[in-house]
C-alpha positions in Angstrom: -32.0 -61.8 54.0 -35.5 -63.0 53.0 -38.1 -62.4 55.6 -35.9 -60.4 57.9 -38.0 -57.3 57.9 -41.2 -59.2 58.7 -39.7 -61.3 61.4 -38.0 -58.3 63.1 -40.9 -55.9 62.9 -43.8 -58.3 63.6 -43.8 -57.9 67.4 -43.5 -54.1 67.5 -46.4 -51.7 68.0 -47.9 -50.3 64.8 -45.9 -47.1 65.0 -42.7 -49.1 65.7 -43.4 -51.3 62.7 -43.9 -48.3 60.4 -40.7 -46.7 61.6 -38.8 -50.0 61.2 -40.1 -50.6 57.7 -39.3 -47.1 56.8 -35.7 -47.7 57.9 -35.6 -50.9 55.8 -36.6 -49.0 52.7 -33.4 -47.0 53.1 -31.3 -50.1 52.7 -31.1 -52.2 49.6 -31.8 -56.0 49.8 -28.0 -56.6 49.5 -27.4 -54.2 52.4 -30.0 -55.9 54.5 -28.4 -59.2 54.1 -24.8 -57.8 54.5 -25.7 -56.1 57.8 -28.1 -58.7 59.0 -26.1 -59.4 62.2 -26.3 -55.7 63.1 -30.0 -55.3 62.2 -31.0 -58.1 64.6 -29.2 -56.4 67.5 -31.8 -54.5 69.4 -29.3 -51.8 70.3 -28.5 -51.2 66.6 -31.3 -52.5 64.5 -32.5 -51.0 61.2 -32.4 -47.4 62.5 -28.9 -47.7 63.7 -27.8 -49.3 60.4 -29.4 -46.4 58.5 -27.5 -43.9 60.7 -24.3 -45.7 59.9 -25.1 -45.5 56.2 -25.7 -41.7 56.5 -22.6 -41.0 58.6 -19.4 -39.2 57.5 -16.3 -40.0 59.5 -12.8 -38.7 59.0 -10.0 -41.1 59.8 -6.7 -39.4 60.5 -3.9 -41.8 59.5 -4.0 -45.0 57.5 -1.3 -46.7 59.5 -1.3 -49.1 62.5 -4.4 -47.8 64.1 -6.1 -46.5 61.0 -5.8 -49.7 59.0 -8.0 -52.0 61.2 -10.3 -49.0 62.0 -11.0 -48.3 58.4 -11.6 -52.0 57.7 -14.2 -52.4 60.5 -15.9 -49.1 59.7 -16.2 -50.2 56.0 -17.5 -53.7 57.0 -20.0 -52.0 59.3 -21.5 -50.0 56.5 -20.2 -46.5 57.5 -21.5 -44.4 54.6 -18.6 -42.1 53.9 -15.0 -42.6 55.2 -12.6 -39.7 54.7 -8.9 -40.8 54.9 -6.2 -38.2 55.5 -2.5 -39.4 55.2 0.5 -38.1 53.3 2.6 -41.2 53.6 3.3 -44.1 51.2 3.3 -47.8 52.0 6.7 -49.3 53.0 7.7 -52.9 53.7 8.1 -52.3 57.5 4.4 -51.1 57.6 3.0 -54.5 56.7 3.7 -56.1 60.1 0.7 -54.1 61.5 -1.0 -52.0 58.8 -3.2 -54.8 57.6 -5.2 -52.8 55.1 -2.1 -52.6 52.8 -0.4 -55.5 51.0 3.0 -56.3 49.5 1.9 -55.1 46.0 1.1 -51.7 47.6 4.6 -50.9 48.5 5.4 -47.4 47.3 1.7 -46.4 46.8 0.1 -43.6 48.7 -1.6 -45.1 51.7 -4.9 -43.3 51.0 -5.0 -45.0 47.6 -4.2 -48.4 48.9 -6.7 -48.0 51.7 -9.4 -46.8 49.4 -8.9 -49.8 47.1 -9.2 -52.2 50.1 -12.5 -50.6 51.2 -13.9 -50.9 47.6 -13.0 -54.6 47.7 -14.5 -55.1 51.1 -17.8 -53.1 50.7 -18.9 -51.3 47.5 -21.6 -49.5 49.5 -19.0 -47.3 51.2 -17.8 -44.1 49.7 -14.1 -43.1 50.4 -12.8 -39.6 50.2 -9.0 -39.4 50.1 -6.9 -36.5 51.3 -3.3 -37.1 50.5 -2.0 -34.5 52.8 -0.6 -34.0 56.2 -3.2 -32.6 58.6 -1.9 -29.5 60.4 -3.3 -26.4 62.2 -3.6 -24.7 58.8 -6.0 -27.3 57.2 -7.4 -29.2 60.1 -10.6 -27.2 60.7 -11.6 -27.1 57.1 -11.1 -30.9 56.7 -12.9 -31.7 60.0 -15.9 -29.5 59.3 -16.8 -31.6 56.3 -17.4 -34.7 58.5 -19.7 -35.7 61.4 -17.0 -37.3 63.6 -13.2 -37.7 63.6 -11.2 -40.8 64.5 -7.5 -39.9 65.1 -4.9 -42.7 64.7 -2.0 -40.4 64.0 1.5 -41.2 65.3 2.8 -37.8 66.4 1.8 -35.2 69.0 1.6 -32.2 66.7 -1.1 -33.8 64.7 -3.0 -35.0 67.8 -3.2 -31.5 69.2 -4.1 -30.0 65.9 -6.9 -32.5 65.5 -8.3 -32.2 69.0 -8.3 -28.3 68.9 -9.9 -28.3 65.5 -12.6 -30.8 66.6 -13.5 -28.5 69.5 -13.8 -25.4 67.2 -15.8 -27.3 64.6 -18.0 -28.9 67.3 -17.2 -32.5 66.2 -16.8 -35.6 68.4 -13.3 -37.1 68.4 -12.3 -40.7 69.1 -8.5 -40.7 69.7 -6.1 -43.5 70.4 -2.3 -44.0 70.9 0.1 -46.9 70.8 3.2 -47.7 72.8 5.4 -50.7 72.5 3.1 -53.0 74.5 0.5 -50.6 75.6 -2.4 -48.5 74.1 -4.9 -45.9 75.2 -8.3 -44.7 73.9 -10.8 -42.0 74.8 -13.6 -40.1 73.2 -13.7 -36.3 73.4 -16.9 -34.3 73.1 -15.6 -31.0 74.5 -18.2 -29.0 72.6 -20.9 -30.5 74.8 -21.8 -30.4 78.5 -22.1 -33.4 80.8 -25.1 -34.4 82.9 -23.8 -32.2 85.8 -23.9 -29.1 83.5 -20.1 -28.8 83.4 -18.3 -28.8 80.1 -17.0 -32.1 78.9 -13.2 -32.4 79.1 -11.0 -31.5 76.2 -7.9 -33.4 75.1 -5.9 -30.7 76.7 -7.6 -31.4 80.0 -6.1 -34.9 79.8 -2.8 -34.0 78.3 -2.2 -30.2 78.8 0.8 -30.0 76.5 2.9 -32.3 74.3 6.0 -33.8 75.8 9.4 -32.3 74.9 10.5 -33.1 71.4 12.5 -36.3 71.3 11.4 -37.5 74.8 9.1 -40.2 73.4 10.7 -42.6 71.0 9.0 -43.1 67.7 7.5 -46.4 66.5 10.6 -46.9 64.3 12.9 -46.4 67.2 11.1 -48.3 69.9 9.0 -50.9 68.0 5.4 -51.8 68.4 3.5 -55.1 68.7 1.5 -55.5 65.5 -1.5 -57.3 67.0 -1.8 -54.6 69.6 -2.4 -52.1 66.8 -5.2 -54.3 65.5 -6.8 -54.5 69.0 -6.7 -50.7 69.5 -7.9 -49.9 66.0 -10.8 -52.3 66.5 -11.7 -50.6 69.8 -11.6 -47.3 68.0 -14.1 -48.6 65.4 -16.3 -49.8 68.3 -16.3 -46.3 69.8 -17.1 -44.7 66.4 -20.0 -47.1 65.8 -21.2 -46.4 69.3 -21.1 -42.7 68.7 -23.1 -43.0 65.5 -25.7 -45.5 66.6 -26.0 -44.4 70.3 -25.7 -47.7 72.1 -24.0 -48.1 75.5 -21.7 -45.6 77.3 -19.0 -43.8 75.4 -15.5 -43.2 76.8 -16.2 -39.5 77.5 -14.1 -38.4 80.5 -12.6 -41.9 80.6 -9.2 -43.1 79.3 -9.1 -46.8 78.5 -5.6 -48.1 79.0 -4.5 -51.5 77.7 -1.4 -53.4 78.9 -0.6 -56.1 76.3 2.1 -57.7 78.5 -0.5 -58.8 81.1 -3.6 -58.3 78.9 -5.0 -55.9 81.5 -7.6 -53.3 80.8 -7.9 -50.3 83.1 -10.0 -47.1 83.0 -8.9 -43.8 84.3 -11.5 -41.0 84.8 -10.6 -37.5 84.0 -12.6 -34.2 84.2 -12.8 -30.7 82.7 -9.9 -28.5 83.7 -11.1 -24.9 84.1 -7.6 -23.8 83.2 -7.6 -25.5 79.7 -7.1 -23.1 76.8 -10.1 -24.2 74.7 -13.2 -24.1 77.0 -11.7 -23.1 80.3 -12.9 -20.2 82.3 -10.1 -18.0 81.0 -10.1 -19.2 77.4 
């Protein structure tokens, strides 16, 4: 956008102008125009956009949550997006997995998602991992990224991801979907809070997975497609917040969304000394 750098930096002190102009040199003219609405946000600005460009985020699952998440991260200029998913696109996915299209049926989801990102923003690098994340490969995959966003649809993957994020000292944004409800939280269990106590782990919130078969799958119970878009977009917001540093993250807070009444509630949770990761007896 012509004149953006001058207009944005003109009222800053000299040191601030130099820092701002230094950030602007890290972005091409095309990127400055593309991300102009971020750059004029005081809480993001040029420095925040440069941090987004330099970030590496691993997205677990390119399905209902991962699809809108990947789209908004790509649009925001997230530098490198890793996508791990071992599934292929099916017709029943298209009601909610909006990054894929009818011509993609039968293709690996990581390939379809990568092609959609390339079409949306050529400045974003995509690294595809056509595999199922499990305890055997989770830590190696996660260690290669700065932050993880988990949109998986099964408990075994969620626990493998959260445990590996703690061991690799990586922040985790994790969400889940029900038929008409969703939840979202951010886990930074490798850090301590303002009170000096460890931040809670995923296992502080959910100590163990429910018995097998007690929670119906999406295919069995159904899910509202637009709800997946809402929760995936909220995941993207939390990821962008974590990278740029604006606002207050959902650490120690579980956001719960009820789509029937369109009600948002937040539940606070805390570190459990008995948890097996960073508890007193771990």
